[in-house]
PDB file of N, H, CA, C and O in Angstrom:
ATOM      1  N   MET A   1       1.131  10.486  -5.637  1.00  0.00           N
ATOM      2  CA  MET A   1       0.857   9.322  -4.821  1.00  0.00           C
ATOM      3  C   MET A   1      -0.172   8.464  -5.541  1.00  0.00           C
ATOM      4  O   MET A   1      -1.111   8.978  -6.148  1.00  0.00           O
ATOM      5  N   ARG A   2       0.015   7.162  -5.467  1.00  0.00           N
ATOM      6  H   ARG A   2       0.778   6.744  -4.974  1.00  0.00           H
ATOM      7  CA  ARG A   2      -0.920   6.214  -6.068  1.00  0.00           C
ATOM      8  C   ARG A   2      -1.386   5.254  -4.980  1.00  0.00           C
ATOM      9  O   ARG A   2      -0.584   4.762  -4.186  1.00  0.00           O
ATOM     10  N   ILE A   3      -2.679   4.995  -4.953  1.00  0.00           N
ATOM     11  H   ILE A   3      -3.330   5.394  -5.599  1.00  0.00           H
ATOM     12  CA  ILE A   3      -3.253   4.046  -4.006  1.00  0.00           C
ATOM     13  C   ILE A   3      -3.896   2.934  -4.809  1.00  0.00           C
ATOM     14  O   ILE A   3      -4.690   3.193  -5.713  1.00  0.00           O
ATOM     15  N   SER A   4      -3.557   1.696  -4.482  1.00  0.00           N
ATOM     16  H   SER A   4      -2.912   1.486  -3.747  1.00  0.00           H
ATOM     17  CA  SER A   4      -4.208   0.574  -5.148  1.00  0.00           C
ATOM     18  C   SER A   4      -4.658  -0.428  -4.093  1.00  0.00           C
ATOM     19  O   SER A   4      -4.040  -0.577  -3.039  1.00  0.00           O
ATOM     20  N   TYR A   5      -5.746  -1.102  -4.409  1.00  0.00           N
ATOM     21  H   TYR A   5      -6.248  -0.981  -5.265  1.00  0.00           H
ATOM     22  CA  TYR A   5      -6.314  -2.083  -3.490  1.00  0.00           C
ATOM     23  C   TYR A   5      -6.561  -3.377  -4.249  1.00  0.00           C
ATOM     24  O   TYR A   5      -7.214  -3.378  -5.293  1.00  0.00           O
ATOM     25  N   ASN A   6      -6.041  -4.472  -3.725  1.00  0.00           N
ATOM     26  H   ASN A   6      -5.511  -4.471  -2.877  1.00  0.00           H
ATOM     27  CA  ASN A   6      -6.278  -5.787  -4.291  1.00  0.00           C
ATOM     28  C   ASN A   6      -7.282  -6.484  -3.387  1.00  0.00           C
ATOM     29  O   ASN A   6      -6.948  -6.890  -2.273  1.00  0.00           O
ATOM     30  N   ALA A   7      -8.515  -6.622  -3.869  1.00  0.00           N
ATOM     31  H   ALA A   7      -8.786  -6.292  -4.774  1.00  0.00           H
ATOM     32  CA  ALA A   7      -9.593  -7.185  -3.061  1.00  0.00           C
ATOM     33  C   ALA A   7      -9.358  -8.660  -2.740  1.00  0.00           C
ATOM     34  O   ALA A   7      -9.692  -9.114  -1.646  1.00  0.00           O
ATOM     35  N   GLU A   8      -8.786  -9.412  -3.685  1.00  0.00           N
ATOM     36  H   GLU A   8      -8.515  -9.043  -4.574  1.00  0.00           H
ATOM     37  CA  GLU A   8      -8.532 -10.835  -3.435  1.00  0.00           C
ATOM     38  C   GLU A   8      -7.569 -11.028  -2.274  1.00  0.00           C
ATOM     39  O   GLU A   8      -7.777 -11.897  -1.427  1.00  0.00           O
ATOM     40  N   ALA A   9      -6.531 -10.231  -2.233  1.00  0.00           N
ATOM     41  H   ALA A   9      -6.362  -9.525  -2.921  1.00  0.00           H
ATOM     42  CA  ALA A   9      -5.517 -10.337  -1.183  1.00  0.00           C
ATOM     43  C   ALA A   9      -5.831  -9.441   0.009  1.00  0.00           C
ATOM     44  O   ALA A   9      -5.167  -9.535   1.041  1.00  0.00           O
ATOM     45  N   ASP A  10      -6.841  -8.566  -0.120  1.00  0.00           N
ATOM     46  H   ASP A  10      -7.380  -8.489  -0.959  1.00  0.00           H
ATOM     47  CA  ASP A  10      -7.185  -7.562   0.893  1.00  0.00           C
ATOM     48  C   ASP A  10      -5.946  -6.750   1.271  1.00  0.00           C
ATOM     49  O   ASP A  10      -5.624  -6.570   2.445  1.00  0.00           O
ATOM     50  N   LEU A  11      -5.263  -6.266   0.225  1.00  0.00           N
ATOM     51  H   LEU A  11      -5.524  -6.412  -0.729  1.00  0.00           H
ATOM     52  CA  LEU A  11      -4.012  -5.540   0.391  1.00  0.00           C
ATOM     53  C   LEU A  11      -4.155  -4.134  -0.174  1.00  0.00           C
ATOM     54  O   LEU A  11      -4.510  -3.952  -1.338  1.00  0.00           O
ATOM     55  N   LEU A  12      -3.876  -3.150   0.660  1.00  0.00           N
ATOM     56  H   LEU A  12      -3.588  -3.298   1.607  1.00  0.00           H
ATOM     57  CA  LEU A  12      -3.881  -1.750   0.235  1.00  0.00           C
ATOM     58  C   LEU A  12      -2.431  -1.316   0.089  1.00  0.00           C
ATOM     59  O   LEU A  12      -1.612  -1.546   0.979  1.00  0.00           O
ATOM     60  N   TYR A  13      -2.116  -0.685  -1.043  1.00  0.00           N
ATOM     61  H   TYR A  13      -2.781  -0.498  -1.766  1.00  0.00           H
ATOM     62  CA  TYR A  13      -0.746  -0.251  -1.289  1.00  0.00           C
ATOM     63  C   TYR A  13      -0.732   1.232  -1.595  1.00  0.00           C
ATOM     64  O   TYR A  13      -1.442   1.698  -2.487  1.00  0.00           O
ATOM     65  N   LEU A  14       0.071   1.967  -0.858  1.00  0.00           N
ATOM     66  H   LEU A  14       0.647   1.588  -0.133  1.00  0.00           H
ATOM     67  CA  LEU A  14       0.258   3.398  -1.085  1.00  0.00           C
ATOM     68  C   LEU A  14       1.664   3.585  -1.631  1.00  0.00           C
ATOM     69  O   LEU A  14       2.646   3.205  -0.993  1.00  0.00           O
ATOM     70  N   ARG A  15       1.750   4.171  -2.813  1.00  0.00           N
ATOM     71  H   ARG A  15       0.953   4.479  -3.331  1.00  0.00           H
ATOM     72  CA  ARG A  15       3.055   4.401  -3.448  1.00  0.00           C
ATOM     73  C   ARG A  15       3.282   5.905  -3.518  1.00  0.00           C
ATOM     74  O   ARG A  15       2.474   6.633  -4.095  1.00  0.00           O
ATOM     75  N   PHE A  16       4.378   6.366  -2.933  1.00  0.00           N
ATOM     76  H   PHE A  16       5.034   5.774  -2.465  1.00  0.00           H
ATOM     77  CA  PHE A  16       4.674   7.790  -2.860  1.00  0.00           C
ATOM     78  C   PHE A  16       5.621   8.261  -3.957  1.00  0.00           C
ATOM     79  O   PHE A  16       5.615   9.438  -4.317  1.00  0.00           O
ATOM     80  N   ASP A  17       6.427   7.359  -4.484  1.00  0.00           N
ATOM     81  H   ASP A  17       6.432   6.403  -4.191  1.00  0.00           H
ATOM     82  CA  ASP A  17       7.465   7.724  -5.448  1.00  0.00           C
ATOM     83  C   ASP A  17       7.436   6.719  -6.589  1.00  0.00           C
ATOM     84  O   ASP A  17       7.667   5.530  -6.367  1.00  0.00           O
ATOM     85  N   GLU A  18       7.157   7.172  -7.801  1.00  0.00           N
ATOM     86  H   GLU A  18       6.969   8.138  -7.981  1.00  0.00           H
ATOM     87  CA  GLU A  18       7.044   6.277  -8.954  1.00  0.00           C
ATOM     88  C   GLU A  18       8.390   5.998  -9.620  1.00  0.00           C
ATOM     89  O   GLU A  18       8.453   5.252 -10.598  1.00  0.00           O
ATOM     90  N   GLU A  19       9.457   6.586  -9.103  1.00  0.00           N
ATOM     91  H   GLU A  19       9.406   7.191  -8.309  1.00  0.00           H
ATOM     92  CA  GLU A  19      10.784   6.369  -9.677  1.00  0.00           C
ATOM     93  C   GLU A  19      11.164   4.895  -9.564  1.00  0.00           C
ATOM     94  O   GLU A  19      11.004   4.286  -8.506  1.00  0.00           O
ATOM     95  N   SER A  20      11.666   4.326 -10.658  1.00  0.00           N
ATOM     96  H   SER A  20      11.796   4.821 -11.517  1.00  0.00           H
ATOM     97  CA  SER A  20      12.107   2.935 -10.649  1.00  0.00           C
ATOM     98  C   SER A  20      13.382   2.834  -9.817  1.00  0.00           C
ATOM     99  O   SER A  20      14.372   3.510 -10.100  1.00  0.00           O
ATOM    100  N   GLN A  21      13.352   1.993  -8.795  1.00  0.00           N
ATOM    101  H   GLN A  21      12.548   1.444  -8.566  1.00  0.00           H
ATOM    102  CA  GLN A  21      14.508   1.842  -7.928  1.00  0.00           C
ATOM    103  C   GLN A  21      14.427   0.510  -7.197  1.00  0.00           C
ATOM    104  O   GLN A  21      13.356  -0.090  -7.096  1.00  0.00           O
ATOM    105  N   GLU A  22      15.544   0.062  -6.699  1.00  0.00           N
ATOM    106  H   GLU A  22      16.414   0.549  -6.781  1.00  0.00           H
ATOM    107  CA  GLU A  22      15.573  -1.169  -5.918  1.00  0.00           C
ATOM    108  C   GLU A  22      14.920  -0.885  -4.570  1.00  0.00           C
ATOM    109  O   GLU A  22      15.206   0.126  -3.929  1.00  0.00           O
ATOM    110  N   LEU A  23      14.038  -1.791  -4.149  1.00  0.00           N
ATOM    111  H   LEU A  23      13.805  -2.612  -4.670  1.00  0.00           H
ATOM    112  CA  LEU A  23      13.318  -1.604  -2.896  1.00  0.00           C
ATOM    113  C   LEU A  23      13.701  -2.673  -1.886  1.00  0.00           C
ATOM    114  O   LEU A  23      13.986  -3.817  -2.241  1.00  0.00           O
ATOM    115  N   ILE A  24      13.702  -2.280  -0.637  1.00  0.00           N
ATOM    116  H   ILE A  24      13.471  -1.351  -0.349  1.00  0.00           H
ATOM    117  CA  ILE A  24      13.881  -3.205   0.474  1.00  0.00           C
ATOM    118  C   ILE A  24      12.579  -3.187   1.260  1.00  0.00           C
ATOM    119  O   ILE A  24      12.061  -2.119   1.584  1.00  0.00           O
ATOM    120  N   ASN A  25      12.046  -4.372   1.568  1.00  0.00           N
ATOM    121  H   ASN A  25      12.467  -5.240   1.304  1.00  0.00           H
ATOM    122  CA  ASN A  25      10.817  -4.470   2.356  1.00  0.00           C
ATOM    123  C   ASN A  25      11.174  -4.603   3.824  1.00  0.00           C
ATOM    124  O   ASN A  25      12.020  -5.414   4.200  1.00  0.00           O
ATOM    125  N   LYS A  26      10.514  -3.793   4.654  1.00  0.00           N
ATOM    126  H   LYS A  26       9.827  -3.134   4.349  1.00  0.00           H
ATOM    127  CA  LYS A  26      10.744  -3.854   6.098  1.00  0.00           C
ATOM    128  C   LYS A  26       9.396  -3.981   6.798  1.00  0.00           C
ATOM    129  O   LYS A  26       8.592  -3.049   6.782  1.00  0.00           O
ATOM    130  N   ARG A  27       9.155  -5.134   7.411  1.00  0.00           N
ATOM    131  H   ARG A  27       9.809  -5.891   7.424  1.00  0.00           H
ATOM    132  CA  ARG A  27       7.904  -5.358   8.135  1.00  0.00           C
ATOM    133  C   ARG A  27       7.990  -4.628   9.473  1.00  0.00           C
ATOM    134  O   ARG A  27       8.903  -4.869  10.263  1.00  0.00           O
ATOM    135  N   VAL A  28       7.034  -3.739   9.719  1.00  0.00           N
ATOM    136  H   VAL A  28       6.292  -3.543   9.077  1.00  0.00           H
ATOM    137  CA  VAL A  28       7.047  -2.968  10.960  1.00  0.00           C
ATOM    138  C   VAL A  28       5.971  -3.439  11.933  1.00  0.00           C
ATOM    139  O   VAL A  28       5.991  -3.075  13.109  1.00  0.00           O
ATOM    140  N   SER A  29       5.030  -4.250  11.444  1.00  0.00           N
ATOM    141  H   SER A  29       5.014  -4.546  10.489  1.00  0.00           H
ATOM    142  CA  SER A  29       4.035  -4.893  12.303  1.00  0.00           C
ATOM    143  C   SER A  29       3.501  -6.091  11.533  1.00  0.00           C
ATOM    144  O   SER A  29       3.917  -6.336  10.400  1.00  0.00           O
ATOM    145  N   ASP A  30       2.587  -6.836  12.135  1.00  0.00           N
ATOM    146  H   ASP A  30       2.250  -6.638  13.055  1.00  0.00           H
ATOM    147  CA  ASP A  30       2.035  -8.009  11.455  1.00  0.00           C
ATOM    148  C   ASP A  30       1.393  -7.648  10.126  1.00  0.00           C
ATOM    149  O   ASP A  30       1.426  -8.445   9.188  1.00  0.00           O
ATOM    150  N   ASP A  31       0.809  -6.458  10.030  1.00  0.00           N
ATOM    151  H   ASP A  31       0.782  -5.811  10.792  1.00  0.00           H
ATOM    152  CA  ASP A  31       0.029  -6.092   8.855  1.00  0.00           C
ATOM    153  C   ASP A  31       0.564  -4.897   8.078  1.00  0.00           C
ATOM    154  O   ASP A  31      -0.112  -4.416   7.170  1.00  0.00           O
ATOM    155  N   VAL A  32       1.748  -4.406   8.401  1.00  0.00           N
ATOM    156  H   VAL A  32       2.298  -4.797   9.139  1.00  0.00           H
ATOM    157  CA  VAL A  32       2.296  -3.239   7.696  1.00  0.00           C
ATOM    158  C   VAL A  32       3.733  -3.522   7.256  1.00  0.00           C
ATOM    159  O   VAL A  32       4.589  -3.915   8.048  1.00  0.00           O
ATOM    160  N   VAL A  33       3.958  -3.304   5.951  1.00  0.00           N
ATOM    161  H   VAL A  33       3.262  -2.984   5.308  1.00  0.00           H
ATOM    162  CA  VAL A  33       5.291  -3.476   5.373  1.00  0.00           C
ATOM    163  C   VAL A  33       5.666  -2.171   4.678  1.00  0.00           C
ATOM    164  O   VAL A  33       4.899  -1.642   3.874  1.00  0.00           O
ATOM    165  N   LEU A  34       6.848  -1.659   4.996  1.00  0.00           N
ATOM    166  H   LEU A  34       7.471  -2.089   5.649  1.00  0.00           H
ATOM    167  CA  LEU A  34       7.354  -0.454   4.338  1.00  0.00           C
ATOM    168  C   LEU A  34       8.247  -0.857   3.176  1.00  0.00           C
ATOM    169  O   LEU A  34       9.035  -1.796   3.290  1.00  0.00           O
ATOM    170  N   ASP A  35       8.125  -0.155   2.068  1.00  0.00           N
ATOM    171  H   ASP A  35       7.484   0.607   1.976  1.00  0.00           H
ATOM    172  CA  ASP A  35       9.044  -0.307   0.946  1.00  0.00           C
ATOM    173  C   ASP A  35      10.027   0.854   1.028  1.00  0.00           C
ATOM    174  O   ASP A  35       9.642   2.016   0.897  1.00  0.00           O
ATOM    175  N   LEU A  36      11.285   0.533   1.244  1.00  0.00           N
ATOM    176  H   LEU A  36      11.598  -0.411   1.350  1.00  0.00           H
ATOM    177  CA  LEU A  36      12.327   1.547   1.377  1.00  0.00           C
ATOM    178  C   LEU A  36      13.139   1.607   0.095  1.00  0.00           C
ATOM    179  O   LEU A  36      13.550   0.581  -0.446  1.00  0.00           O
ATOM    180  N   GLY A  37      13.362   2.821  -0.382  1.00  0.00           N
ATOM    181  H   GLY A  37      13.028   3.655   0.058  1.00  0.00           H
ATOM    182  CA  GLY A  37      14.120   3.024  -1.611  1.00  0.00           C
ATOM    183  C   GLY A  37      15.472   3.640  -1.327  1.00  0.00           C
ATOM    184  O   GLY A  37      16.038   3.457  -0.250  1.00  0.00           O
ATOM    185  N   THR A  38      15.980   4.364  -2.293  1.00  0.00           N
ATOM    186  H   THR A  38      15.520   4.512  -3.169  1.00  0.00           H
ATOM    187  CA  THR A  38      17.274   5.014  -2.204  1.00  0.00           C
ATOM    188  C   THR A  38      17.349   5.900  -0.965  1.00  0.00           C
ATOM    189  O   THR A  38      16.443   6.691  -0.702  1.00  0.00           O
ATOM    190  N   GLY A  39      18.427   5.763  -0.212  1.00  0.00           N
ATOM    191  H   GLY A  39      19.163   5.121  -0.426  1.00  0.00           H
ATOM    192  CA  GLY A  39      18.605   6.569   0.987  1.00  0.00           C
ATOM    193  C   GLY A  39      17.650   6.191   2.102  1.00  0.00           C
ATOM    194  O   GLY A  39      17.390   6.998   2.994  1.00  0.00           O
ATOM    195  N   ASP A  40      17.118   4.961   2.065  1.00  0.00           N
ATOM    196  H   ASP A  40      17.330   4.305   1.340  1.00  0.00           H
ATOM    197  CA  ASP A  40      16.162   4.471   3.069  1.00  0.00           C
ATOM    198  C   ASP A  40      14.904   5.325   3.159  1.00  0.00           C
ATOM    199  O   ASP A  40      14.267   5.391   4.211  1.00  0.00           O
ATOM    200  N   ARG A  41      14.544   5.984   2.049  1.00  0.00           N
ATOM    201  H   ARG A  41      15.062   5.930   1.194  1.00  0.00           H
ATOM    202  CA  ARG A  41      13.293   6.755   2.002  1.00  0.00           C
ATOM    203  C   ARG A  41      12.122   5.799   1.866  1.00  0.00           C
ATOM    204  O   ARG A  41      12.208   4.802   1.150  1.00  0.00           O
ATOM    205  N   ILE A  42      11.029   6.101   2.549  1.00  0.00           N
ATOM    206  H   ILE A  42      10.959   6.911   3.131  1.00  0.00           H
ATOM    207  CA  ILE A  42       9.811   5.305   2.404  1.00  0.00           C
ATOM    208  C   ILE A  42       9.173   5.678   1.074  1.00  0.00           C
ATOM    209  O   ILE A  42       8.777   6.825   0.869  1.00  0.00           O
ATOM    210  N   VAL A  43       9.075   4.713   0.174  1.00  0.00           N
ATOM    211  H   VAL A  43       9.397   3.780   0.340  1.00  0.00           H
ATOM    212  CA  VAL A  43       8.460   4.965  -1.126  1.00  0.00           C
ATOM    213  C   VAL A  43       7.120   4.255  -1.258  1.00  0.00           C
ATOM    214  O   VAL A  43       6.368   4.525  -2.194  1.00  0.00           O
ATOM    215  N   GLY A  44       6.812   3.348  -0.329  1.00  0.00           N
ATOM    216  H   GLY A  44       7.424   3.128   0.431  1.00  0.00           H
ATOM    217  CA  GLY A  44       5.534   2.662  -0.379  1.00  0.00           C
ATOM    218  C   GLY A  44       5.195   2.032   0.955  1.00  0.00           C
ATOM    219  O   GLY A  44       6.071   1.730   1.765  1.00  0.00           O
ATOM    220  N   ILE A  45       3.898   1.840   1.164  1.00  0.00           N
ATOM    221  H   ILE A  45       3.186   2.085   0.506  1.00  0.00           H
ATOM    222  CA  ILE A  45       3.406   1.180   2.371  1.00  0.00           C
ATOM    223  C   ILE A  45       2.383   0.139   1.945  1.00  0.00           C
ATOM    224  O   ILE A  45       1.434   0.451   1.227  1.00  0.00           O
ATOM    225  N   GLU A  46       2.578  -1.100   2.389  1.00  0.00           N
ATOM    226  H   GLU A  46       3.349  -1.354   2.973  1.00  0.00           H
ATOM    227  CA  GLU A  46       1.623  -2.176   2.150  1.00  0.00           C
ATOM    228  C   GLU A  46       0.857  -2.415   3.446  1.00  0.00           C
ATOM    229  O   GLU A  46       1.457  -2.586   4.507  1.00  0.00           O
ATOM    230  N   ILE A  47      -0.460  -2.426   3.355  1.00  0.00           N
ATOM    231  H   ILE A  47      -0.947  -2.287   2.493  1.00  0.00           H
ATOM    232  CA  ILE A  47      -1.291  -2.718   4.519  1.00  0.00           C
ATOM    233  C   ILE A  47      -2.027  -4.018   4.232  1.00  0.00           C
ATOM    234  O   ILE A  47      -2.920  -4.066   3.386  1.00  0.00           O
ATOM    235  N   LEU A  48      -1.644  -5.070   4.945  1.00  0.00           N
ATOM    236  H   LEU A  48      -0.919  -5.031   5.633  1.00  0.00           H
ATOM    237  CA  LEU A  48      -2.256  -6.377   4.787  1.00  0.00           C
ATOM    238  C   LEU A  48      -3.554  -6.424   5.589  1.00  0.00           C
ATOM    239  O   LEU A  48      -3.675  -5.746   6.609  1.00  0.00           O
ATOM    240  N   ASP A  49      -4.524  -7.218   5.136  1.00  0.00           N
ATOM    241  H   ASP A  49      -4.426  -7.769   4.307  1.00  0.00           H
ATOM    242  CA  ASP A  49      -5.841  -7.282   5.785  1.00  0.00           C
ATOM    243  C   ASP A  49      -6.410  -5.877   5.952  1.00  0.00           C
ATOM    244  O   ASP A  49      -6.930  -5.522   7.010  1.00  0.00           O
ATOM    245  N   ALA A  50      -6.303  -5.093   4.898  1.00  0.00           N
ATOM    246  H   ALA A  50      -5.881  -5.381   4.039  1.00  0.00           H
ATOM    247  CA  ALA A  50      -6.651  -3.671   4.935  1.00  0.00           C
ATOM    248  C   ALA A  50      -8.077  -3.417   5.399  1.00  0.00           C
ATOM    249  O   ALA A  50      -8.321  -2.470   6.147  1.00  0.00           O
ATOM    250  N   SER A  51      -9.024  -4.247   4.970  1.00  0.00           N
ATOM    251  H   SER A  51      -8.826  -5.016   4.363  1.00  0.00           H
ATOM    252  CA  SER A  51     -10.425  -3.999   5.329  1.00  0.00           C
ATOM    253  C   SER A  51     -10.674  -4.181   6.823  1.00  0.00           C
ATOM    254  O   SER A  51     -11.693  -3.719   7.337  1.00  0.00           O
ATOM    255  N   GLN A  52      -9.760  -4.846   7.524  1.00  0.00           N
ATOM    256  H   GLN A  52      -8.933  -5.222   7.106  1.00  0.00           H
ATOM    257  CA  GLN A  52      -9.891  -4.994   8.974  1.00  0.00           C
ATOM    258  C   GLN A  52      -9.376  -3.762   9.716  1.00  0.00           C
ATOM    259  O   GLN A  52      -9.692  -3.564  10.889  1.00  0.00           O
ATOM    260  N   HIS A  53      -8.586  -2.942   9.037  1.00  0.00           N
ATOM    261  H   HIS A  53      -8.329  -3.104   8.084  1.00  0.00           H
ATOM    262  CA  HIS A  53      -7.976  -1.774   9.672  1.00  0.00           C
ATOM    263  C   HIS A  53      -8.569  -0.450   9.209  1.00  0.00           C
ATOM    264  O   HIS A  53      -8.524   0.542   9.937  1.00  0.00           O
ATOM    265  N   LEU A  54      -9.124  -0.434   8.000  1.00  0.00           N
ATOM    266  H   LEU A  54      -9.160  -1.240   7.409  1.00  0.00           H
ATOM    267  CA  LEU A  54      -9.604   0.810   7.400  1.00  0.00           C
ATOM    268  C   LEU A  54     -10.986   0.612   6.813  1.00  0.00           C
ATOM    269  O   LEU A  54     -11.328  -0.475   6.347  1.00  0.00           O
ATOM    270  N   ASP A  55     -11.773   1.666   6.838  1.00  0.00           N
ATOM    271  H   ASP A  55     -11.495   2.549   7.217  1.00  0.00           H
ATOM    272  CA  ASP A  55     -13.037   1.675   6.107  1.00  0.00           C
ATOM    273  C   ASP A  55     -12.703   2.213   4.723  1.00  0.00           C
ATOM    274  O   ASP A  55     -12.623   3.425   4.522  1.00  0.00           O
ATOM    275  N   LEU A  56     -12.513   1.317   3.782  1.00  0.00           N
ATOM    276  H   LEU A  56     -12.579   0.333   3.944  1.00  0.00           H
ATOM    277  CA  LEU A  56     -12.028   1.703   2.456  1.00  0.00           C
ATOM    278  C   LEU A  56     -12.957   2.679   1.755  1.00  0.00           C
ATOM    279  O   LEU A  56     -12.497   3.479   0.941  1.00  0.00           O
ATOM    280  N   ALA A  57     -14.239   2.636   2.043  1.00  0.00           N
ATOM    281  H   ALA A  57     -14.612   1.986   2.704  1.00  0.00           H
ATOM    282  CA  ALA A  57     -15.191   3.564   1.425  1.00  0.00           C
ATOM    283  C   ALA A  57     -14.922   5.002   1.852  1.00  0.00           C
ATOM    284  O   ALA A  57     -15.283   5.936   1.136  1.00  0.00           O
ATOM    285  N   HIS A  58     -14.291   5.189   3.013  1.00  0.00           N
ATOM    286  H   HIS A  58     -13.998   4.430   3.595  1.00  0.00           H
ATOM    287  CA  HIS A  58     -14.027   6.540   3.508  1.00  0.00           C
ATOM    288  C   HIS A  58     -12.672   7.088   3.068  1.00  0.00           C
ATOM    289  O   HIS A  58     -12.228   8.120   3.570  1.00  0.00           O
ATOM    290  N   LEU A  59     -12.021   6.409   2.144  1.00  0.00           N
ATOM    291  H   LEU A  59     -12.382   5.570   1.736  1.00  0.00           H
ATOM    292  CA  LEU A  59     -10.789   6.961   1.574  1.00  0.00           C
ATOM    293  C   LEU A  59     -11.089   8.123   0.645  1.00  0.00           C
ATOM    294  O   LEU A  59     -10.199   8.900   0.302  1.00  0.00           O
ATOM    295  N   LEU A  60     -12.337   8.237   0.241  1.00  0.00           N
ATOM    296  H   LEU A  60     -13.061   7.606   0.519  1.00  0.00           H
ATOM    297  CA  LEU A  60     -12.734   9.324  -0.655  1.00  0.00           C
ATOM    298  C   LEU A  60     -12.594  10.654   0.063  1.00  0.00           C
ATOM    299  O   LEU A  60     -12.804  10.695   1.275  1.00  0.00           O
ATOM    300  N   PRO A  61     -12.253  11.738  -0.607  1.00  0.00           N
ATOM    301  CA  PRO A  61     -12.262  11.893  -2.056  1.00  0.00           C
ATOM    302  C   PRO A  61     -11.043  11.317  -2.760  1.00  0.00           C
ATOM    303  O   PRO A  61     -10.946  11.420  -3.983  1.00  0.00           O
ATOM    304  N   VAL A  62     -10.122  10.721  -2.039  1.00  0.00           N
ATOM    305  H   VAL A  62     -10.201  10.638  -1.045  1.00  0.00           H
ATOM    306  CA  VAL A  62      -9.004  10.069  -2.705  1.00  0.00           C
ATOM    307  C   VAL A  62      -9.552   8.870  -3.466  1.00  0.00           C
ATOM    308  O   VAL A  62     -10.300   8.067  -2.908  1.00  0.00           O
ATOM    309  N   THR A  63      -9.189   8.748  -4.719  1.00  0.00           N
ATOM    310  H   THR A  63      -8.581   9.401  -5.172  1.00  0.00           H
ATOM    311  CA  THR A  63      -9.642   7.596  -5.485  1.00  0.00           C
ATOM    312  C   THR A  63      -8.599   6.499  -5.388  1.00  0.00           C
ATOM    313  O   THR A  63      -7.406   6.770  -5.252  1.00  0.00           O
ATOM    314  N   TYR A  64      -9.052   5.277  -5.456  1.00  0.00           N
ATOM    315  H   TYR A  64     -10.021   5.056  -5.566  1.00  0.00           H
ATOM    316  CA  TYR A  64      -8.121   4.171  -5.431  1.00  0.00           C
ATOM    317  C   TYR A  64      -8.464   3.204  -6.540  1.00  0.00           C
ATOM    318  O   TYR A  64      -9.604   3.134  -6.999  1.00  0.00           O
ATOM    319  N   GLU A  65      -7.477   2.472  -6.957  1.00  0.00           N
ATOM    320  H   GLU A  65      -6.551   2.528  -6.584  1.00  0.00           H
ATOM    321  CA  GLU A  65      -7.621   1.520  -8.044  1.00  0.00           C
ATOM    322  C   GLU A  65      -7.825   0.145  -7.431  1.00  0.00           C
ATOM    323  O   GLU A  65      -6.959  -0.336  -6.701  1.00  0.00           O
ATOM    324  N   ALA A  66      -8.949  -0.494  -7.711  1.00  0.00           N
ATOM    325  H   ALA A  66      -9.653  -0.103  -8.304  1.00  0.00           H
ATOM    326  CA  ALA A  66      -9.226  -1.825  -7.184  1.00  0.00           C
ATOM    327  C   ALA A  66      -8.828  -2.864  -8.221  1.00  0.00           C
ATOM    328  O   ALA A  66      -9.176  -2.754  -9.397  1.00  0.00           O
ATOM    329  N   THR A  67      -8.094  -3.875  -7.768  1.00  0.00           N
ATOM    330  H   THR A  67      -7.812  -3.964  -6.813  1.00  0.00           H
ATOM    331  CA  THR A  67      -7.712  -4.966  -8.652  1.00  0.00           C
ATOM    332  C   THR A  67      -8.128  -6.275  -8.013  1.00  0.00           C
ATOM    333  O   THR A  67      -8.278  -6.347  -6.793  1.00  0.00           O
ATOM    334  N   GLY A  68      -8.311  -7.285  -8.796  1.00  0.00           N
ATOM    335  H   GLY A  68      -8.189  -7.226  -9.787  1.00  0.00           H
ATOM    336  CA  GLY A  68      -8.717  -8.581  -8.269  1.00  0.00           C
ATOM    337  C   GLY A  68     -10.216  -8.656  -8.072  1.00  0.00           C
ATOM    338  O   GLY A  68     -10.929  -7.665  -8.228  1.00  0.00           O
ATOM    339  N   LYS A  69     -10.688  -9.848  -7.727  1.00  0.00           N
ATOM    340  H   LYS A  69     -10.109 -10.653  -7.600  1.00  0.00           H
ATOM    341  CA  LYS A  69     -12.125 -10.061  -7.515  1.00  0.00           C
ATOM    342  C   LYS A  69     -12.462  -9.908  -6.050  1.00  0.00           C
ATOM    343  O   LYS A  69     -11.622 -10.164  -5.187  1.00  0.00           O
ATOM    344  N   ARG A  70     -13.670  -9.498  -5.762  1.00  0.00           N
ATOM    345  H   ARG A  70     -14.352  -9.290  -6.463  1.00  0.00           H
ATOM    346  CA  ARG A  70     -14.130  -9.362  -4.370  1.00  0.00           C
ATOM    347  C   ARG A  70     -15.475  -9.973  -4.258  1.00  0.00           C
ATOM    348  O   ARG A  70     -16.062  -9.978  -3.176  1.00  0.00           O
TER     349      ARG A  70
END
């Protein structure tokens, strides 16, 4: 699993499957988008306005990759 955070967009992305495949995006709420892969498996989750929903500092001990400026 890979977790990345884009501070400029305030977007947290959780990727469960690194296999290259065609993805379909399915919005399940205003701030959550699922990335569906082969067989409609969830391969990723995008959380928009992540800092409003999660305390990103408490994701530890899981490490995350921050991209963009904050």
